[in-house]
N, C-alpha and C positions, 0 to 999 in steps of 0.2 A: 494464643493472635493467630487467625485467621488468613491465608495465603489467598488472594484470587486470585492471580497470576503470574505467569513464569516472571517476569520484569519484578515481580515486587520481591518474589523469592529473593531473588538473586544480591538484590539489593538489602535482603535484610542478610544473608550471608559475610557481604562486605562490610558492616554495621557489626558482625558477629554478635547476634541477636541470638539468645541461650531459650529462648522462648519456647513453648514442644507448637511443631508446626502442623495444623488440619490439614484434611484430602481436600481439593479442588477442583469440583468434575466442570472440566470445559467441553463446552458442547454450541457446533456450528451453526449458524440459518437458513441454509441449504440441505437437503434430503440429498443434495450429491455432494458422492462424498469428497470424490480427488480426480480433478480435470489434471488432461494435459494439455495447456495449450498458453502462449503466451501471453494473450488478454486476462488477467482474475476474471473468473463470472464462466468463462467459454470451455468444453470443451470434452471430454466425455471419458466415461468413468474406466479406475481400470482397476485389476486383481490386490489385493492384500499384497503379496511378493512383489510387483515390480512397486505400488507404497511405498513399501520398506524398501526399498531399492534407490528409489526418487526420493526417502528420506534423509540418508546414508550418504548419497552420492555430493553433499553440499557442507558451507557453515554457513548457519544463518544469522544476517544483521538484521536485528530491530533496523524498519524503514519508517514506521506509523502504526501509532496507539491511540484509541478514544474511548471513551469511558460515555460511560448513559447514550450507550450505540441502538438499543433499539427502540428506545419512546425518549419522546421529548425532544430537545436540539442536541449534540452532541458537542462533547467540549476534548480539543486535542490534548491528551500529555503530552505528547513530542511527535515532533517531525525530523526527519532526516538534515541536518545542515541547516535548522531554523533555529535565533536563536535564542527566543524566549518557551523550549523547554522546560516542563515543571524538572525536579528538583530528581526526580526519583525514577526516570522513564532517559534521563541524560545518562542513565548507566549503560545504554546502548552493547549490551552483551552482546557475544559470539555462542553456538551452539549447534555442537555438535553432533552426529547420534552415523554409531557403529554396529554394522552388520554382525553378526557370533559366526558368519558360512555366506556361502556364494548364494541368494534369493534368501536368508536365512530372512525370520519375522520378529528375532531379540536379538539384542548386544548392547553393549554402554552408551552412555553416553556423557557429555561435556559440558559443559557450559565455563567459557573464559568474562576476562573481562574487556574491554572496549578497545583491547590490543592483543589481546590475543595470545598475551605472556604468562596469564597468574587462571588456574584453575580458583572458577569460586564457589563450584562443585560439579557430581560426577555423582554415577551411580546404572543402573538396568534400563532397560527398557524390551515391553514386548508389543508385535502390536493383532487384535485380534479383528475380523471381522461381524457383526453384528445387522442382520439387516438392512444390509448392504453397507452400513456405513464404518468407517477404521478406527476402528478404538486404538488411541497407545495410550500406555502405562507409566509412568515412570520415577523410579522410585529409587532413593538417592541413597547411595553406599558412607555418605561422610556427614547427610546431615540428619539425627534421628527425627522418625516418624514421618518426615517430607516425603509426598508421595504425588502426584499432579494427575489426571487419567481425562484425555479429550480426544474429540472425533475429529477426523480431517478434513476439513476442507476441501482446499487448495494445497497440493503439492507439487510441485512442475518442476524443471529445470532450471525457472528461475525464481520462484514464489511460494511464499509457506503464507497463508493466513489462519488463525484465530478468532475465535469468538467463546469470551469468557461467559457464562450464563450467569455465575453466582455476582460475579461482579458489573457484568451488562457491558462489557470493554473488549474492543474489539482492536487486532493487532494484525500487524501483518511485517511480516520478515522478507527479505530477498537472498538470494543470493549472497555472499562474500564477494563472486567474480560478477555479479549481474547487477548492484547496487549504481541504480541511477548520479551519473556524475556528470562535470565538466570536461570529460576528456574524450572526447567526439574526433575526429579526424576529418566530417566535413564540415563545408563551411555553415554556416548556421543558413543561410539560403536555400543551400542544399537537401539541410536537415529539412527545410519549414516547407519545403516543396512534394515530399517524399512522401505522397501515399493523404488519408485523410485521418481530422483528427476530431478528435468528441469527448466532451468535459469529462472527469471521473469522478475528480473530488472540485468544495468550491466553498472559501474560508469568507467567515468575516471575523472582524478583532483578532489578525493573524499578529500583530504584534505585543499584543497584551498577551497576558496572564488570566483567566483561561480563554484559550482562543478556540470559536465558532464552526464547527463542520455543521454548514447550514446547507448541500448537498456531496451523497456519493450516489455515485451510477449502482445501484442493484441493490442501496439498502432494502431491508422489508419493508418501516416505517416510516411513512412521508415524514419530510421534514416538515414541520408548522408554520414556520415562516420564513420563505425562498424570500429570495432579496424581487424587488421589481422588474426585474433584467433575467427573469426564473425561466420565463421562456426560449434562453439563447442550449440550456442543456438537453433537449428536443432534437437539436440537430447537430450533423455533422459537419466540418470544419472543412475544407479544402482549399489550398494556396496553389498558384501557378507559376511556374518560372517567368511568365512577363508579366507580372502583374498585376493579375488581379487575383480575386480570392470570391469563394460562394459559400451562401450557406444551405444544407441539405436535407433533407426532411428523414428521420430516422425510416416511417415505417414506410414512404411511398419513395423516396429519394428524388423527388422532385427539388428545383433551386428556389429556396424561398427569396435569397436576395441576396444579393454580390455589392463589389465594392472594386477599389485598391488598395493597396500593401504596400509601404516601405520601408525601409529600416535605416535609424539614423543614428545617431554616438556612439560610431564603431562597432553595428549589429546589436547595441543590447534595448534600442528602445524598436516594437512594432509599431509602425501608426497603420491604421485601417478606415477608408471611407467608404461610405456608403452611398454609392451612388442609383441605387434605383430610389431612396429616394432622397437627395445632393442636399436638402436641408438639413441630413441627420450631421448633429456636431463628430466631426473626425474624432476618433476613441484614440488611445496612446498607451502604451500596456509596457513593462518593463521585464524585461526577461532573465528571469530567474534560473531559469535550466531546459536547456534542451541540448538533449540525447542522440546518436545515432544508436549507440549498444540500445540490444534486447533486453529488457521491451523498452521501445522507445517512449520519453517524454519530453512536453511540454509543457514549462512552470513557470506564472507569469503575475504580476502583481499591477492594481491597474494606479497610471501613474499619476493616475488626482486622489488615490486616494492608496496609499503603501495598504493597510487594517483588508482592504479584498484579496485575494491572493487565490489564484486558478493552475489545478494542476488538466491537463487531455493529457491522451494516450491517444497513440496510431495506429493504424492498419494500415496498410499500403491495399487491400480488397477493398475501403469505404469510396466508393467513388461521389 
């Protein structure tokens, strides 16, 4: 039985599978190996020693996983707190790396269940750098013939991302202390108006299995069938404290459209009315997640169609 990603391997452990496990090669979809920045996909390369330190500094929790990622239309295997996840990814494992010494690029690893109470796999790991890429090898000491080799794409204080070339799947892990959740202390209006927002993910058929990833920022292969409103992905959105909002183009930072926003239903619904074209119907979104913890995220569904679901990320430098 061939393992195609780490999540699948852990599931097999829990099912007490005795099948022989083969080596899986995990490769990332960008040449920039390591970035240090709260925003996914931006930053600067770091040394292997620094990469190893980042890797070992956190407990990593699965946040999102997509299949068929680089071709066709990706499907969503798992998304944190989504009710319609697949059985495999519901495992939501926790991964820890321990260094054998300060700045060491070797050590041990453990994989625990979602609650963090039971070790389901453990072994040794090492990090080497080849042609600018940091390559991590993990060899299990508790499961015979189980080995993983993968290139680090993004690892920083907040997230770890993995592209599995064999299964064409893409996974995002967050540190356990930075998993986006409804534990913010700021008001909804204060979080909404803090900086600018841009689309990270856009889903169709969100409430069903499989769910479709219709758009993801920086994805290599363009999605072949974007929704009719796909033009909105090329803009930053900024909400002002005076109740107005603007759409701002990525490249020129010029205002494309503007309007007014309001919150209703105990701050669970966001209403947008385009005043550039007053005849445009009001749009209403159900707020699913809005957080002031780093990295800040804003997630919402279309009030008229819950299967259309959006994720935005925040950058206070967006104007």
